[in-house]
Every structure is written in C-alpha cells, then in structure tokens.
C-alpha positions, 0 to 999 in steps of 0.5 A, spaced: 474 501 463 470 495 460 465 491 463 468 485 467 465 478 467 470 474 470 474 474 477 482 473 477 485 469 482 492 469 486 494 462 486 500 462 491 502 466 496 508 470 494 515 469 498 518 474 502 524 477 498 530 479 502 532 487 502 539 487 499 545 491 501 544 496 495 537 497 498 539 498 505 544 503 502 538 507 499 534 506 505 539 509 510 540 515 505 533 517 505 532 516 513 528 510 513 533 505 517 533 505 525 536 502 530 531 499 535 531 494 541 525 490 539 523 486 533 518 482 529 520 476 532 520 479 539 512 480 539 511 472 537 512 471 544 505 472 546 502 467 551 495 467 550 490 471 545 482 473 544 478 474 538 477 481 535 470 482 533 467 488 529 461 492 531 457 487 528 460 482 532 463 478 526 470 475 527 475 480 524 481 475 523 485 479 528 487 476 535 488 481 541 495 477 544 497 477 551 504 476 554 507 475 561 508 481 565 515 481 565 515 480 557 510 485 556 513 491 560 519 490 556 515 490 549 511 496 552 517 500 552 520 498 546 513 499 542 513 506 545 520 508 543 518 505 536 512 510 536 516 516 537 521 514 532 515 513 527 512 520 529 517 525 532 524 522 530 525 519 537 523 524 542 523 521 548 520 527 552 513 524 550 514 517 553 511 518 560 505 520 556 504 514 552 501 507 553 500 501 549 492 499 549 493 493 545 497 489 541 493 485 535 496 479 531 493 478 524 492 471 522 490 473 515 494 475 509 502 474 507 505 478 512 502 476 519 502 483 522 502 486 529 497 492 530 499 496 535 495 501 539 498 507 542 494 512 546 496 519 549 494 519 556 493 526 557 488 527 552 486 519 550 487 520 543 490 513 540 494 512 534 495 505 530 502 502 527 504 496 524 510 491 525 511 486 520 517 482 517 521 486 512 520 484 505 523 487 499 517 487 494 513 491 500 519 496 501 519 498 493 511 498 493 511 503 499 517 507 496 513 507 489 507 510 493 511 515 496 514 518 490 509 517 485 502 518 488 498 523 491 500 520 498 505 519 503 508 513 506 511 513 512 515 507 514 522 505 518 526 498 517 531 495 522 534 488 520 528 484 518 523 488 521 518 493 518 514 498 521 509 502 518 504 508 519 497 506 519 493 509 513 486 512 515 480 511 512 474 506 511 476 499 509 474 498 501 469 492 503 466 496 509 465 502 504 462 498 499 457 494 503 455 499 508 456 506 506 456 506 498 448 505 498 447 511 502 451 516 498 448 521 493 448 520 486 453 526 485 457 522 491 457 516 487 459 519 480 465 522 484 467 515 487 467 512 480 472 517 478 476 516 484 476 508 482 478 510 475 484 514 477 486 508 483 485 503 477 490 507 473 495 508 479 495 501 480 497 499 473 502 504 472 506 502 478 504 495 478 501 494 485 497 488 485 492 485 489 488 491 490 481 487 492 477 491 496 480 489 503 487 492 501 485 499 500 481 504 504 476 510 502 478 516 505 472 521 505 474 529 506 469 534 508 469 540 503 465 546 505 459 544 501 461 537 499 464 530 501 470 529 497 473 521 496 480 518 495 482 511 495 488 509 498 492 502 498 494 499 504 497 493 502 503 493 498 505 486 498 504 484 491 508 490 488 510 487 481 510 480 483 505 477 479 505 475 471 498 476 470 497 483 468 490 483 470 492 482 477 495 490 477 488 492 475 483 492 481 477 492 476 478 485 475 477 483 482 470 480 484 470 484 490 470 491 486 465 489 481 460 494 485 465 499 483 466 497 476 458 497 475 458 504 478 463 507 473 460 504 467 453 507 470 456 514 472 461 515 467 462 516 459 468 513 456 471 520 454 470 522 462 474 515 463 480 517 459 480 524 461 481 521 468 486 516 466 490 522 463 490 526 469 493 520 473 499 519 468 500 527 468 500 527 475 505 521 475 510 525 470 510 531 474 512 526 480 517 523 477 520 530 474 520 533 481 524 527 484 527 524 478 534 523 482 531 519 487 526 515 483 532 513 478 536 511 484 531 507 487 529 504 480 537 502 478 537 498 484 530 495 483 532 493 476 538 488 478 534 485 484 530 478 483 523 480 485 519 475 482 520 468 478 523 469 471 517 466 468 512 472 471 517 477 468 516 474 461 509 473 462 508 480 464 512 484 459 509 480 453 502 482 456 504 490 457 508 490 450 501 488 447 497 493 451 502 499 449 505 497 443 512 498 446 517 494 443 522 496 449 518 491 454 521 485 450 528 487 453 526 487 460 529 481 464 527 483 471 521 486 474 525 493 475 526 493 468 518 493 467 517 498 472 522 503 469 520 501 462 513 503 463 514 509 467 519 511 462 514 510 456 509 514 460 514 520 461 516 520 454 509 520 451 506 525 456 504 531 452 504 538 455 498 542 454 499 548 449 
C-alpha cells in the first residue's frame, strides 16, 4: 500500500438501475423475493419530522418522521410483518410482542433510506432495519458480499422496495475520530492489517466509495484481546465508476489516518501476505458456491450497470494493473467482475 497524496472524488450521483426479469428469477430461486403490503413509497407519506442528533448534539442528517394516526397504524403493522419476514420467515406469533419505536429518514446519500427501529416489549431489546428504493447495483453488491466475503448479507426484495438488515458496528468515521487514538499499539497493528484486507476485498469485488462513513468497524472480544473487523454497509457504488481508485478505500481522504497506520505498522511483506490471504479466501468462497456465483455473474454480464465509457476506462486500468489481456474484451461491468475474479482463481496457488 503506497502513501496517498491526493483524494479521489465521485463527481455525479449514480442513477438507479432497474432489476431485470432474470435477476428477479435469481432472487426468487434463492429466497430473496417476498410479498408485502407496505412499500418504500408508502413511507414517504410522513407529515412532519424532527432532527436526529448524535450523543454530541451534532446533526446526523437523519430525520425522525411522523405520520397521521390512521396512516401510522397501517404502517406500523406493515413494518412489524416485514421484520418477521427478515428475521423469522414471517412467523406472526411474535407480532403482539413487537412495537415500532421510530422511523427515521436519511436526507444524505443516494438511496434516501428509512431506518426502522423495532423493539421487543418483553425485554426492551431493539433491532434496526432499512427500507430503500431497489437498485440492481446495490443487489449485486449485497450478493457479492454474501458470496465472496467472510460476512453474510441479509436482505429482501419486493417490487421496487429493498429491505436490508442492519449491520452492527462502529461507523468508520466515528471509530477513526473517537476510538482509534485510544487503541493500544498492538490493536493498531491489527486494525492496520484489517484495513489492508478490506482494501483488497473492495478492489477484487469492485465495491466503490468506501469512505469511512460507508463501513463499520466491528470489535469482537476474544478471551485475551479485542479483534477488529471492517465491514461495508453501503453497496450503492458496486461496479459503476470507471476510475479504478474509487474501488480502493486507501485513496479517500476520510481514510488517510488508516493508511498512515498501515504505513507505520506494517512492512511491505506483511501487506502482501494479508492481500494474499484475502485472495485465498475469495477463491475458497467461489469454489464453495460456484454454481450460484456463475448463475449470478451470467446475469450480471448481460446487464447495463454503468455507462460504456466507464467500462472502457475501468477495463483499461485493470489490464495495466494485472497485465491480463482478457480485460480488453469486456463489454459490461459484469464481464469485468467475472474476468477479475476468474483471474484470481486461475492464478491461485495452493500451498505445498
């Protein structure tokens, strides 16, 4: 990982791409499609809102929205049913024990999501989930995360509505500002290692725009230490941009402190070791779910997920980076994803 001098920017907001018939067939086959009575557009009927602040009193850019009583009764019941579909395959026996504590609307970002907080009244434990406008790019990002990463992605689709499970963790920007300075030197080394792996995962899967507020840091307490993991939480910029650096978190100014940590804590040989570990994991994941992966990519290769000039720019950059001439034949972003991952699988060497 080289020292970064300049930030990269995303100039334009990405358009929403529709979910094709073939992609819906894929989602249906793998139990991602549902039928519900409440959709994203229904949640836009709010009549008032209030500012949601963080613990420091700073505006979070989320707005707590309110509905007239008649609409809210209908919306509340619909949200409770969605919660059961997301977490317990629609088991309605738990509905009497659930209540909707809040509905927040995000004014920042491309997808304008609603964040729903559902609480179990028997024990006061709450769970969040999100309702967004459906976008094919985001679905491909979620599927790639589920198939190829160490993490699982739980989501459902109905018509033009996307429902996503909340991903637990400390927002990256909050972690860098408030938690990282207080970490031990050993913890910082481990965090640097995870950032290298995260950077590699984003590049190999072509997940873009991983600025610090688009991922979370997940601390897990082991018996004698804390282990840190980094997980993406926003999949809007899946294989859309033509600029290769957009798919490398190290180039965003919001991550420069993490990059500095890597340069201070890790030797070049260690960095390459961790990159190799991620590629090895990816190969195993592909091999373990090969039929599903090939099915998904066969659909993706036929879809328009970015302007053609983005495809040309990205395939040219990847050919220069990997010296793999197969990239020059790519006509879609799906072609590029398949070519890149096939290249990693082909060149993977099993240990003796």
